[in-house]
C-alpha positions as CSV (number, residue, x, y, z in Angstrom):
1,M,8.3,26.9,6.2
2,K,7.2,23.9,8.1
3,V,3.7,22.6,7.9
4,D,2.3,20.0,10.4
5,E,-0.9,18.1,9.9
6,H,-2.9,16.2,12.4
7,Q,-2.7,12.4,12.2
8,G,-5.9,11.0,10.7
9,L,-6.6,14.1,8.5
10,V,-8.5,13.0,5.4
11,L,-6.1,14.9,3.1
12,L,-2.9,13.2,4.4
13,P,-2.9,10.2,2.0
14,F,-3.4,12.6,-0.9
15,V,-0.6,14.9,0.2
16,F,1.7,12.0,0.8
17,V,1.2,10.7,-2.7
18,I,1.9,14.1,-4.2
19,V,5.1,14.6,-2.2
20,V,6.4,11.1,-3.0
21,D,5.6,11.5,-6.7
22,V,7.6,14.7,-6.8
23,V,10.6,13.1,-5.1
24,M,10.4,9.9,-7.2
25,E,10.8,11.9,-10.4
26,S,14.4,12.7,-9.6
27,V,15.6,9.4,-8.3
28,R,13.5,6.5,-9.5
29,N,15.5,3.9,-11.5
30,G,13.0,1.2,-12.2
31,L,10.4,-1.2,-10.8
32,M,12.8,-4.0,-10.0
33,S,15.2,-2.0,-7.9
34,E,12.6,0.1,-6.0
35,M,9.1,-0.8,-4.8
36,F,6.5,1.2,-3.0
37,Y,3.7,0.0,-0.8
38,V,1.5,2.5,1.0
39,D,4.2,4.5,3.0
40,D,7.1,1.9,2.6
41,L,10.0,2.0,0.2
42,V,12.0,-1.1,-0.6
43,L,15.4,-0.7,-2.3
44,M,17.2,-3.6,-3.9
45,S,20.6,-4.1,-5.3
46,K,22.9,-7.1,-6.1
47,M,25.8,-5.4,-4.4
48,L,25.9,-3.7,-1.0
49,E,27.6,-0.6,-2.4
50,G,24.8,-0.2,-5.0
51,L,22.3,-0.3,-2.1
52,R,24.2,2.3,-0.2
53,E,24.2,4.6,-3.3
54,K,20.5,4.2,-3.8
55,F,19.8,4.9,-0.1
56,W,21.8,8.1,-0.1
57,E,20.1,9.2,-3.4
58,W,16.7,8.7,-1.9
59,K,17.7,10.3,1.4
60,E,19.0,13.4,-0.3
61,A,15.9,13.6,-2.5
62,F,13.5,13.5,0.4
63,E,15.6,16.0,2.5
64,S,15.8,18.4,-0.4
65,K,12.0,18.5,-0.5
66,G,11.7,19.1,3.3
């Protein structure tokens, strides 16, 4: 089931926070390696391979929630 909402809808920020919170539970590793600001996600790692792994974990987590 796909649900679309109109941009500017008052409930959108609330819905976004709920969805991101559910996704974060399964993949969040810690404050210093992932940061959130409004609708942006920053992933950090000392090695490129570590960054790739984090990216794919987050991508799969968001895709699994639709």
